N, C-alpha and C positions, 0 to 999 in steps of 0.2 A: 503493499499500499504505499504510495506517495503522499507524504504529509507536507501540505502546503501551507504556508501563511501568505495571505492576500495583503499586499501591500498598497494601500489607498482604494477608496472607491471614488476617486474624483473624477475618472473616465466615464463616459456615458456606456461604455461597454462592459464596466466591471461586473454588473449584474448578470450579463450574459456569461461571461466567464464562471463566476459562482455558481450557476446553474449548469454548466459544462462540468466543472469539478464535482459536483454533487450528483450529476448522471454517469459519471465515469465510475466504472466497478472496481478500478484500482487506484482511485485518488480521494483525497478528503481534505477539507478545509481545517486547518487545526487552529487558526487564529487569525485575527484581522489587526493588523497596524494601520493607522491613517494619522497625519499631523492635525487633521481636524477632529478633534475629540468626538464632537456631535455627529459628525458623519460616519465615523468609525463605530461609534456605539450603536448608531441606528441600524449600520449593516451587519455588526454582531449579534445583535437582537433578532434581527430578519433571517439569519442563516444559523441561529441557536450555536454559536461559537463564542469562545472568549474575545474580548477586546482587549489590546495591549498598546499602551502608549509609548512604552520604551523600545526603540527600535534594535538597540544594541541587545537587549534581552530575548527578542524574537531572533534575530541573527546568530547568535550564540547558543541558542536552544537545542539540545541533542534530540528534541522532538520534532524538530522541522528539517525537511529534507530539501525543500525548494520553497521559492518565493514566486508568486505572480504579480507583476507590477502594472497599476493602473493609475499611477500617480500623474500629475501634471509634468509636461515633457521636461521642463528645468529642472526638475528633481531626478530626472533619471540618473545621470551621471554619479551622483553621491550615491543612490541607491543600489546601482549596478556594481559599483566598484565595490561597496561595502557587502553586498550578498557574496560577490565573487571571492572576496577576502576570507570569508568564512565557509567558502566551500560549498554554498547552496546553488542547486541548479536554478536556472531563471528562464522564465517565460516573460516577456514584456510586450505591452503595446507598443506600437509604432507614435513616432520615430523614434529610432535608437536615442539620440542626443540632438541638442541643438548644433553643435559644431563639429566638424571634423576631428579637430585635436582631441575633444572629448571622446570621440568614437574611437580613436586610435588607442586611446588608454583603456577603454572598455574590452576592445578586441584582445590586447595583450593581456589583461587582467582575467580574461574568460580562458584564453589559451593556457596561461600559466596555472590557473586553478584546475584545470581538468574537467571542468563541469559541463553539463549538458545545456544548452542555451537554444532557444527558439524566439524570433521576433514575429509577430502576428502580421503576416504578409499574405492574406488568404486568397488573393487572386492568383496566387503562384500554383494552387492547388485545383484549379478548376480545369475541366476537359476541354472548353474553347481555349484558354490560354496555353495548355500543353499542347495542342493541336498546332497552334501558331508557331510555338517554339520548335516543334517537331519539323514544321514546314521549312523553317529558316535553316535549321540544322541540316536538312536533307537537301538543300539548295533549291528548292522548288521555284523561288522567287530570285534566283540568281544573286547579283550582287545588289544589296539594299541601297536604295538611292534615298528614300525617306519614310518615315513613321510620324503619324499623326495621332494624338489621343486626346481625348477631352472626358473630364470627369467634372460633375457639376450637379448641384442642386439648390434650394431656394432657403438655406439656414439664414442668411442675414436679411432676406426680403421678410422672413416670417420670424426673425428675431427668436431662433431656436434655443439660444444659450443663455440662461437665467438662473438663479439659485445656485445649486451645488455644480451646474455645468458652466457657469458664468466664465471661468477661467479659459474657457476656449476663445474668449474675445479679448483676452489680455495677454500681449506680447510677452511680458515679464514671465508669465508662467506657461504660455503655450509654445513661445519660441516663434510662431508665426501662425498664420491665419488659414484660409482656404487652401493655399498652396501647401502649408506644412502638415495640415491635417488630412483633408480630402484627396489632396494631391499626391499623397505617399503612394497610392495605388497605382496610379499611371507611371509616376516617376520612377517606382522601383521596376515595374514591369518593361518599361523603355530601356532603363540602364540594363537589365538583365538579357533583354533581346540584342540589344546594340552593341553591348560592350563598353569599353572606356571612354568617357567624355574628353574631348580636348578643349572646347570653348562653349561659351554661352552669352546670348544677349537675352535681355527679359525687360517686360513692363509689368509692374506689380502693384495694383491699384487699391484704393479703399473707395469703391464706386458708392456704397450705399450710406456710408456713414453710421450704420447701425451699431457698429463696435469700432474701436480705434485699433484696427488690425485689417490687414488685407483681405479682400474677397473677391478679387479679380485679377487673373494673371495669365499672360501668354510668354512663354520663353521659346527659343529656337537654339537648339543644342546642336554643335557640331561633334560627330565622334571619330575615333581613330579610324575607323572603316571608311571614312568619308561620308558616311549616311549623316542626314539631317534629321532632328527630331523637333517637331513642333508639339508642345504642351500647352493645354488650355483647361484652366481651372477655375472654377467659379463658385461663390455662395450666393449669385445673385441670378439663378438660372430658373425662370419661372416653368418653362417647359421646352422640349425639344429632346433630340437624341444626344447619347453619349458614346459616340463611335470609336473605335481603335482601327486604324487603318496602316497598312505596309506596303510600299512599292518597291519593287525592284527590277532589273534589267531583264527579268525573265518571267514576271508575273506580279501578282496582287493578292492580298488575303485583307479581308475586313470583316470586324465583328461588330454587331449590333447590340442594342440594351438586352435583348431578349438572350443574348448569348449565341444565336444564329450567326453561322460564318457563311462568305462566299470567298472562294478560291478560283483563281485563275492562273493558268502557268504554260510556258511552251515545253516544259520538260516533260519526257515521256514517263516519268514517275507519277504524273497527274494520274494515271490510270488506277494506280494503288489506292485511290481515294474515290471509290465510285460515288456517282449522285447525279441527280437530273441536271440537264441544260448544259449548253455549250454557248460561248466558250468558257463560261464560269459554272462551277457546280456549288452545289451546298452539301458540305460534308456530311455523309450520314454515319460514318464509323469514326467515332470519337475516342481519345485514350479515356480510360477510367479516371475518375478524380482520385486525387491522392488524399490521404487523410487530412483533416482539418490540422492547422498547426499546433494547436492544443493537444490533440491525440498524438501528432509526431512526438512532441515533446514527452509527454507521459511515457509513450513507449521508449523513447531514447533513455530515459533516467531509469526505467525499470529492466528493460530488456537489452538494453546496449544498443539499439537499432540507430541507423545515422539519419538526422532529419534532412530533408531536401532544403530547408531555410536555415541560412547559418548567421552567426555574428557579423560576419564580413559583408553580407548583403545588407544588413542593417548598416554598417558603416558607409558602404557604397551609396546607399540611400542618402544619407545625410550628406555626404559630399556633394551630390547632385544638387540637393535643395539648398544648401549653404552657397553654393555657386550662383544659382538663379537668384537668390536674394541679393547677394553682393554685387551681381550685375546689374539689377534695378536700381539698387541704393546708389552705386556709382554712375550710372547712366552710361555705361561702357561695356565692352566685352570683356568678360572674365575668363582668365585663362588657367585650367586646372594643373595643378601641381607646381605653379609659378608664384603661389602667394607667400 
């Protein structure tokens, strides 16, 4: 049984993770820590477990095997390093940290501690994402020229964040707004698909004024492969699609909100993916979904399996996010690796 300390209920997904722990036959919530005593006590009562205000007591306890972190992002570095130092396995909400320098510290600490680590990037386990990665790896699109990805909702228009979630609109706690929170999903997938970035230019806005933080962003990233990536993130999206499209010298693949895909390729290997229509097909044979990040983590902790999502993936996500913000703030092209 994996004995887990929940570190903070600040994040809107914290209750979802608590339910996942309770639903898992090999995991249990041992206690809850939160720097907000009222919030922590309420969660402890809800899940019928002890509340502990002393973080050091939690992390040094022999009755705690692992921690699940849902704290504001600017607290991540301190919590991650402290948990790693005590040899506790770690599952954390994204983003990993606010800065790449902090992310590098976390990577080093996790590797030196030899603990099991997973960051919650659920887009990586979905069949349509795995199919797109397969298509790229198999060369169906030839040399990639451009990827465009949008992720957006109406959080700022409808003022979603208040009360316990108000920190999402406070840069001193969240690290960033729409790009840093919602954008993690597409920024991570683009970095995974296209590899190491070279440079980025960006416009990051506060369009609505609902919160003192960014709610609308467009970035153009150049990758070492020569591909360009267009990232489009918004909290001021009333309606419309959130597509992901990849173009190459030999073909195209696109994903719609529903998860449906459209693939076109000049490669003979297209015949390995039967579906109706020419020159495009709608793939009907998809990879199986991978286990959700939390389940991968529990399996790694208890059975020694290897998660598909690593601390380095979290580090690479932070690097690209930080570069986009710096480019926007300086109104100039940001060069990765030259800061």
